[in-house]
C-alpha positions as CSV (number, residue, x, y, z in Angstrom):
1,M,89.3,52.4,121.2
2,W,86.7,54.0,123.4
3,P,89.1,56.7,124.8
4,E,89.6,57.9,121.2
5,L,85.8,58.0,120.7
6,C,85.4,60.1,123.8
7,A,88.2,62.4,122.8
8,S,86.4,63.0,119.5
9,Y,83.1,63.8,121.1
10,E,84.9,66.1,123.6
11,K,86.5,67.9,120.7
12,A,83.2,68.2,118.8
13,I,81.6,69.8,121.9
14,Q,84.5,72.3,122.2
15,T,84.4,73.3,118.5
16,T,80.6,73.3,118.0
17,K,78.9,76.1,119.9
18,R,75.5,76.0,118.3
19,G,72.6,75.1,120.7
20,R,70.9,71.9,119.7
21,E,74.0,70.3,118.1
22,V,75.9,70.7,121.3
23,L,72.9,69.4,123.3
24,S,72.8,66.1,121.4
25,E,76.6,65.7,121.7
26,H,76.4,66.1,125.5
27,V,73.5,63.7,125.7
28,N,75.2,61.1,123.5
29,L,78.5,61.3,125.3
30,S,76.7,61.0,128.6
31,A,74.9,57.9,127.3
32,F,78.2,56.4,126.2
33,Y,79.9,57.0,129.6
34,N,76.8,55.5,131.3
35,R,77.4,52.3,129.3
36,K,81.0,52.0,130.6
37,V,81.8,50.7,134.1
38,I,84.1,53.6,134.8
39,R,83.6,57.4,134.2
40,K,80.1,57.6,135.7
41,R,80.9,61.1,137.1
42,R,81.9,62.2,133.6
43,S,78.5,61.1,132.4
44,L,76.8,63.3,134.9
45,V,78.9,66.3,133.9
46,H,77.6,66.0,130.3
47,A,74.0,65.2,131.3
48,R,73.9,68.4,133.4
49,A,75.5,70.4,130.6
50,A,72.7,69.2,128.3
51,Q,70.1,70.1,131.0
52,E,71.5,73.7,131.1
53,L,71.2,74.0,127.4
54,D,67.6,72.7,127.3
55,P,65.9,72.1,130.7
56,K,63.1,70.3,128.8
57,S,65.4,67.7,127.1
58,D,64.1,64.3,127.9
59,G,67.4,62.7,126.9
60,A,69.3,64.9,129.3
61,W,67.0,64.0,132.2
62,F,67.1,60.3,131.3
63,Q,70.9,60.3,131.2
64,T,71.1,62.2,134.5
65,G,68.9,59.6,136.1
66,K,71.0,56.8,134.7
67,S,74.2,58.5,136.0
68,Y,72.8,58.9,139.5
69,G,71.7,55.2,139.5
70,A,75.0,54.0,138.3
71,Q,76.7,55.9,141.1
72,G,74.3,54.5,143.7
73,R,72.8,57.9,144.4
74,L,69.2,57.0,144.1
75,K,67.1,56.6,147.2
């Protein structure tokens, strides 16, 4: 079931090109991938995309940190 959910979010991101809406979709998809055991790199892709849209987004930075932690990339 979760692959279909991810595909729907990916489609929403591709079709919605309106600033804040896309930002929240990237953050939400990053959070979802962070909850899964696999796809941690995909989470980081979406977190970074959200950061590019809004460098002050606390959600984007939080998910970026979670992604790095899940990948064992924290020092």
